[in-house]
C-alpha positions as CSV (number, residue, x, y, z in Angstrom):
1,X,0.1,0.0,0.0
2,X,1.3,3.6,-0.7
3,X,0.5,7.0,-0.1
4,X,2.3,10.3,-0.6
5,X,2.6,12.5,2.6
6,X,3.3,16.3,2.5
7,X,4.7,17.7,5.7
8,X,6.0,20.7,7.2
9,X,9.3,21.7,9.0
10,X,7.8,20.7,12.4
11,X,6.8,17.0,11.1
12,X,3.4,17.5,10.8
13,X,1.2,15.9,8.5
14,X,-0.3,18.6,6.0
15,X,-1.7,16.3,2.8
16,X,-2.6,12.6,2.4
17,X,-3.4,11.2,-0.6
18,X,-5.6,8.2,-1.1
19,X,-4.0,4.6,-0.5
20,X,-3.3,2.8,-3.6
21,X,-2.1,-0.8,-3.8
22,X,0.9,-1.7,-5.7
23,X,4.5,-0.7,-6.2
24,X,4.1,2.2,-8.8
25,X,6.7,4.8,-8.7
26,X,6.1,7.9,-6.2
27,X,6.2,10.5,-9.1
28,X,3.5,8.5,-11.2
29,X,1.1,8.6,-8.1
30,X,2.2,12.3,-7.7
31,X,0.9,13.1,-11.4
32,X,-2.2,11.2,-10.7
33,X,-2.9,12.8,-7.3
34,X,-2.5,16.7,-9.2
35,X,-0.7,17.8,-6.1
36,X,1.8,19.7,-8.1
37,X,-1.2,22.3,-9.3
38,X,-2.0,23.2,-5.9
39,X,1.4,23.5,-4.4
40,X,2.2,27.4,-4.3
41,X,5.2,28.5,-6.2
42,X,7.0,30.3,-3.0
43,X,7.0,26.8,-1.1
44,X,10.0,24.6,-1.7
45,X,9.4,21.0,-2.8
46,X,11.8,18.5,-1.1
47,X,11.7,15.0,-2.7
48,X,13.7,12.1,-3.2
49,X,15.2,10.6,-6.4
50,X,11.4,8.8,-6.6
51,X,10.4,11.8,-8.4
52,X,12.7,11.9,-11.4
53,X,10.8,14.4,-14.0
54,X,9.3,16.8,-11.6
55,X,11.6,19.8,-12.5
56,X,10.6,19.1,-16.2
57,X,7.2,18.9,-15.6
58,X,6.5,21.6,-13.1
59,X,9.2,24.1,-13.7
60,X,6.9,26.5,-11.5
61,X,7.9,24.8,-8.4
62,X,10.9,25.4,-6.2
63,X,12.2,21.5,-6.2
64,X,15.4,20.4,-4.4
65,X,16.4,16.7,-5.5
66,X,19.4,15.0,-4.7
67,X,22.0,14.2,-7.4
68,X,22.0,11.0,-9.0
69,X,25.3,9.0,-9.5
70,X,25.5,6.5,-12.0
71,X,28.4,3.5,-12.8
72,X,30.1,5.8,-15.5
73,X,29.2,9.1,-13.6
74,X,30.1,9.0,-10.3
75,X,29.2,11.9,-8.0
76,X,31.7,14.6,-7.8
77,X,32.8,15.8,-4.0
78,X,30.3,18.8,-4.3
79,X,27.4,17.1,-5.4
80,X,28.0,14.8,-2.5
81,X,28.0,17.8,-0.1
82,X,24.8,19.1,-1.8
83,X,23.3,15.6,-1.6
84,X,24.3,15.4,2.4
85,X,22.7,18.8,2.9
86,X,19.7,18.0,1.2
87,X,19.4,14.8,3.4
88,X,19.6,16.9,6.3
89,X,16.7,18.5,5.1
90,X,14.6,15.7,4.1
91,X,15.1,14.2,7.6
92,X,12.2,15.7,8.6
93,X,10.0,14.0,6.1
94,X,11.3,10.6,7.3
95,X,11.0,11.1,10.8
96,X,7.2,12.0,10.1
97,X,6.9,8.8,8.3
98,X,8.3,6.9,11.4
99,X,6.2,8.9,13.5
100,X,3.0,7.5,11.4
101,X,4.5,3.9,11.3
102,X,4.6,3.7,14.9
103,X,0.8,2.6,14.8
104,X,1.2,-1.1,13.6
105,X,-1.8,-1.1,11.9
106,X,0.3,0.3,8.9
107,X,3.2,-1.9,9.0
108,X,1.8,-5.2,10.2
109,X,0.3,-7.7,7.7
110,X,-3.6,-7.3,7.7
111,X,-5.8,-9.6,5.8
112,X,-8.9,-7.4,5.1
113,X,-8.3,-6.0,1.5
114,X,-11.1,-3.2,2.0
115,X,-9.5,-0.3,0.0
116,X,-11.5,2.1,2.7
117,X,-9.9,0.2,5.5
118,X,-6.5,1.0,4.2
119,X,-7.7,4.6,3.9
120,X,-9.0,4.8,7.4
121,X,-6.0,3.3,9.1
122,X,-3.7,5.9,7.2
123,X,-5.8,8.7,8.1
124,X,-6.1,7.6,11.8
125,X,-2.5,7.4,12.2
126,X,-1.7,10.7,10.6
127,X,-4.3,12.5,12.9
128,X,-2.7,10.4,15.9
129,X,0.7,11.5,14.7
130,X,-0.4,15.1,14.5
131,X,-2.2,15.0,18.0
132,X,0.9,13.8,19.4
133,X,3.0,16.8,17.8
134,X,0.7,19.3,19.4
135,X,0.5,17.9,23.1
136,X,3.8,16.2,23.5
């Protein structure tokens, strides 16, 4: 099951896309959800390499993405330093995802194949995470 999550600097969940089964790429789900049309141009969009192509398709967005290395084109020291800086900024998102996954109903296997139940689990987990942030 996959969702896209939008967070702020305090790891609060601002937006959650519907749960979809399968292993589709994050960027494909981003385009399907039409999130790119609703993001203000003055907001920085920090993404990982699963969103290759976002800079080309959404030139109005201020996208920050790590550099990609390949077998024949290794990263330069400057690119490695940039990637470390980007990772330090994106850790906020990873902390938010880890906070959501504390609720084991999202990570454990369950046999109910109802799509609405998967959405409900994710929505409740995100709500509990935001509640935790406000009252901790």
